[in-house]
C-alpha positions, 0 to 999 in steps of 0.5 A: 854686561860690561859692568858685570865683567868689571865687577868680576875683574875687580873681585878676582884681583881683590881675592888674589891680593887677599890671598897674597897678603894672607900667605905672606903674613902667615909666613912672617908669623911662622918665621918670627915665632921662635928666636934664630937657632931654636927649634919650635919644640924647645921652651923659651927658658931653655932658649935663654940658657942656651944663648947667653949672648942673645941680648947684646954682647956677653962681654963688656966693651973695652975702650982703648986709647 
């Protein structure tokens, strides 16, 4: 009987850990599926045109002596 209780406890903990991991993974995928400031209904080409400074700085850096 003690073995059955331990198995039940382990199975319950494993199921809980799996559900937590699944929810966290899906929320990460959902939150990183589109660039910041972009709606999911917009295409990536439109996003590239709306965000000219998305990759790096829009102006070159100026070095001052």
